[in-house]
C-alpha positions in Angstrom: -23.4 7.1 -8.6 -19.9 7.7 -7.5 -17.7 10.2 -9.3 -15.7 9.0 -12.2 -17.9 6.0 -13.0 -19.9 6.3 -16.2 -23.2 4.5 -16.3 -23.8 2.6 -19.6 -27.0 0.9 -20.8 -26.9 -2.6 -22.0 -29.5 -3.8 -24.6 -30.2 -7.4 -25.5 -31.8 -8.4 -28.8 -32.8 -11.7 -30.3 -31.1 -12.5 -33.5 -33.5 -13.1 -36.5 -33.3 -13.0 -40.3 -34.6 -9.3 -40.3 -31.9 -7.8 -38.0 -28.7 -9.5 -39.4 -27.5 -6.2 -41.0 -28.2 -4.4 -37.7 -26.1 -6.9 -35.9 -23.3 -6.5 -38.3 -23.4 -2.8 -37.7 -23.2 -3.3 -34.0 -20.1 -5.5 -34.4 -18.4 -2.9 -36.8 -19.0 -0.2 -34.1 -17.4 -2.5 -31.4 -20.3 -2.3 -29.0 -21.2 -6.0 -28.9 -20.4 -7.6 -25.5 -21.9 -11.1 -25.9 -23.6 -13.3 -28.4 -25.2 -16.3 -27.0 -26.9 -19.3 -28.4 -28.8 -22.1 -26.5 -29.9 -25.3 -28.1 -31.9 -28.0 -26.4 -33.5 -31.5 -26.7 -34.8 -33.9 -24.1 -31.1 -35.2 -23.4 -28.8 -32.3 -23.9 -28.4 -28.5 -23.6 -25.8 -26.6 -25.5 -24.8 -23.1 -24.6 -22.3 -21.2 -26.8 -21.4 -17.7 -25.7 -19.1 -15.4 -27.7 -17.4 -12.8 -25.5 -16.5 -10.1 -28.1 -14.1 -7.9 -26.0 -11.7 -10.9 -25.5 -12.6 -12.6 -28.8 -13.4 -16.0 -27.1 -16.1 -18.5 -27.0 -17.3 -20.5 -24.0 -19.0 -23.9 -24.9 -21.1 -25.7 -22.2 -22.8 -29.0 -22.8 -25.1 -30.5 -20.2 -26.5 -34.0 -20.0 -30.0 -33.1 -18.7 -31.1 -36.7 -18.0 -28.2 -37.2 -15.6 -27.7 -33.6 -14.6 -24.0 -33.7 -15.6 -21.7 -31.1 -17.1 -20.2 -33.0 -20.1 -18.1 -30.1 -21.5 -16.9 -26.7 -20.6 -14.4 -25.3 -23.1 -13.0 -21.9 -23.9 -11.6 -21.3 -27.3 -10.9 -18.6 -29.9 -12.5 -20.4 -32.8 -15.4 -22.8 -33.0 -15.1 -26.1 -34.9 -17.6 -26.8 -37.8 -20.2 -28.4 -35.6 -20.2 -25.7 -32.9 -20.1 -23.0 -35.5 -23.2 -24.5 -37.2 -25.0 -24.6 -33.8 -23.9 -21.1 -32.9 -25.3 -19.6 -36.1 -28.9 -21.0 -35.6 -31.7 -18.6 -34.8 -34.6 -19.3 -32.5 -36.7 -22.1 -33.7 -34.2 -23.6 -36.2 -33.0 -27.2 -35.7 -29.8 -29.2 -36.0 -28.8 -32.9 -35.4 -26.4 -33.7 -32.5 -23.7 -36.4 -32.7 -26.3 -39.0 -31.8 -28.5 -38.0 -34.7 -31.1 -36.5 -32.3 -32.7 -33.2 -33.2 -31.6 -30.1 -31.2 -33.8 -26.9 -31.3 -32.4 -23.4 -31.0 -34.2 -21.9 -28.0 -32.5 -18.5 -28.0 -29.8 -16.6 -30.0 -29.3 -13.1 -28.6 -26.8 -10.3 -28.7 -26.1 -8.0 -25.8 -24.5 -4.7 -26.6 -23.7 -1.4 -24.9 -24.6 2.2 -26.0 
């Protein structure tokens, strides 16, 4: 390791009902780097990532059947639909605009110590 560079450890945890208070504490200490949610069904994949240091969200929507990027957007606040999607935990379900069910496949936090 070169002089002047401090090595940090990044840790990733999956969000669930039991660790919500721990996650609030990580945010209050300012150590959260990313929060990321992935939802899927047979037709679409939604990826919503919050980059805490810059207070921005990246939204990616992929049409899996046609292998097309339908949306890439960066914003400071999520609309109601994407906020609902973002707050799901692994295994929870929501309906997309077509009325098809989306399943949350991952909701994780990456933080530094």
